[in-house]
N, C-alpha and C positions, 0 to 999 in steps of 0.2 A: 240081778234084777232085770225083768223083761223091759223091752222098749217102751211098752205102754206104762209100766211102773215108773221108769225114768222120766217119761213125759209128764205124768201127773205130779211126780215129786218136784220136778223143776217148776211147774206152775204153782204148786203149793208154796215153795220157797219164795217165788216172786211175789205172791200175794201177801205172804207173811211179813215181808220186808217193806210193805207199803206204809208210807207215813200217814198219820191220822188226817192231815189236812190236804196233802198233795200226794198224788200217786208217785211211785218210784220212777226214776228217770229211765230212759230208753234201755232196753235189754233184749238180747236175742233169745228166742225160745226154740230149742231143737224139735223137729217134727219127725214123724215116722219115715222110714226109708222110701216109701212110695211118694213122698212129697220132697222135692229137691230144693225148695226155696226157703231161706231163713225168714222169719218174721220178727219184726222189731216193734217195741212199744214207743209211741210218741206221747209225751206228757206236756200239756200246755200249762205251765206254772202260773200264767197270768189269769187265765179264765178257768183253771182247775177242772180239766177233763183229760181223758186219755183215749187212745185207740191204737190198734195194731195194724201194721202195713208191711208189704214186702220190703225187706231190708235193702234190696238193690236200688230202690227208688229214692231219689233225693226229695227233701221236703223244704218248702219255704213258707214263712208266715209273715203277713203284713197287716198293719193296722188299717182300719177302714172307718168310714162314717157315711154309711149308705142307708137312707130311709126309704128307698124306692123299690128295691128288689123284693122285699118281703114286707108288704104293708102291715102296719101295726107294730113293727119292730125295727130296730136299727142294727145293721151289720157293723160290728166293731172290730172284727178280725176275719181275715181269710187265710186258710191254710191250704196250700196247693201241693198236690202230690205229682211231681214231674214225671212224665212218661206214663202216668196212669189215667190222665184226663179226669181226675177227681178233685173236687174242692169241698172243703168243710167251712161253713160260715158260722161264726159265733154271732148270734142275734139276741140282743137285749130288748126286753119289752116290759116296761113298768106296768103296762095295762094288761099284761098276761094274755096277749093275743098275737097271732101271726097268720099271714096269708101267703100261700106258696107261689103265687104268680103276681107280677107287678100289675098295677092298674093300667088299663089300656094296652094289655099285651095282645099278641096275635091270637085270633080265634082259630079253631073251635075249642081250645082247651079251657075248661072252666076254672075259676079260682076255687081253692079250698081254704076255708078260714077256720082256725082253731082258736078257742078262747076258754079260759078257766072260769067256771061258774062257782063263785065262793059259797053260794047258798047250798048247792048240792055237793060241793067239793069234788067236782068231776070236770073233765075236759069235754067240751062241746064242739061240734063241727057244723059249719054252715057253708052255703055257696052263694056269695054276694051277687054273682052274675047268673045264678040259676044253674041247674045241673045239665049235663049233656044227654040226659035221658028223660023219662017221664016221671021220675021220682020227685018227692017233695023237697024243696030247697029250704024248708024251715029248720031251725037249729035242732040238733038231736045229740044224744050222748055219743062221743067219739069212740072208735074202736081202739082200745088200749091193750088188746090181748097180746100183741107182739112186742117183745122187749129186747133190749140189748143184753149182753152178758152181765152187765151191772144192774139190770132190772129197770133201766130207763125206758119209758114208753116210746115206741117207734110209730109215729103217726103217718099213715099212708098219704100219698100225694098223687094228684093227677097231672102234675107238671110234666113238661116235655122231658124225655129220657128218664134216667133213674134219679129219683129224689125221695129222700126220707127226712122227716122232721123229728128230731130226738129231743125229748123234754129233759132238761137238766134240773130245772126248777120251774115254779110258776111264772118266773120273769126272765128265764134264759133258755135258749134253744140252740141246738147244733143242727144245721141243715147240711146233709151230705148229698152231693149232686155231681153228676158228670155231664159231659157234652155229647154223649152218644158213643164214645170210643172206649169205654171201659166195660169189662165183663165181671169185675169183682166189687163194684160199688156197694151193692146191697150187703155183701159179706163183710166188707170193711165197716159199714155202718153198724152192724151187729156187735162189733167189738168195742164200741164207745162205752166208757164208764165214767161216772161222776166220782169225785174224791170220797173215799170212805165207803164206797159201795161194796157189798159182799159179792165176790165173784167165785162161783163154784169152779174148781179146777177142771173137772171133766167137761163142763159146759164150755169153758174157755178153750180147752184143747180141741173140742169139736169145731168151734167157730173158727179157730186159726187154721185148722186143717182144711175146712171148706174154703176159706179165703185163699190160702196158698194154692189149692187145686184150681180154683177159678182163675187165679192170676196165671198159673202155668198154662191152662187151656188157652187163655188170651195170647200168651207169648207164642204158643205153637201155631196159632192162626195168623200171626202178624210178623214174625221174624224168622230168620234162617236158623237151621239147626245149630250152626256153629255159634251164632250169637246167643241162642238159648243155652247152649252148653256153657258159655262164658259166664252167664248170669246165675247158673245153678251152683249151689254150695258143694255138691258132691262131684267127684271127678267124672268126666265124660267117658262113656264106653267107646272103645275103638271098634 
């Protein structure tokens, strides 16, 4: 079987073993020889979502109760990827609304607010502090064309650095955000999936390869060749 065939087969098996309510626990996925870094699936069994990340990076999760960072919702958990400068925030919102910047935040970045309109059954976007251009700040249908591998909408944000708001349900979001030191935040965000979501094997393989390559590029820019070699899953060339 070819490398591509083995890759797809591995993904298919991983997806086939997914439990109906909660995704399968962490597992490594082999990637093509051009990508040296193993990827691992993180499964949050409490809030029922998963994502893939470089296996070399440790992860910590902590409970939270923050109603300031994303107005309209409450951060109930923070998942931190050490060494990657990436945080994932689980945000609950019974009102089906979330704003990407705190009230009273530093200008000139405008707030972007999303809310679910039950009448039209679609997500809407508004700008509570006005836009940073000449466009209208009136509510309008949100752009939901970009999705994760599990089909969850990835709502764009104008927040500082890389920020993506992912819709798990009309009352729960995952905000993926970094502090400016990560080159693979957006690629990681794309691997988020809700429980029971259909994940196409080829789509997942492409997303994981993109994330691994972005992570490797970051390492090449920030650490020594010897340290990079130690983090890679394949033996170093002499």
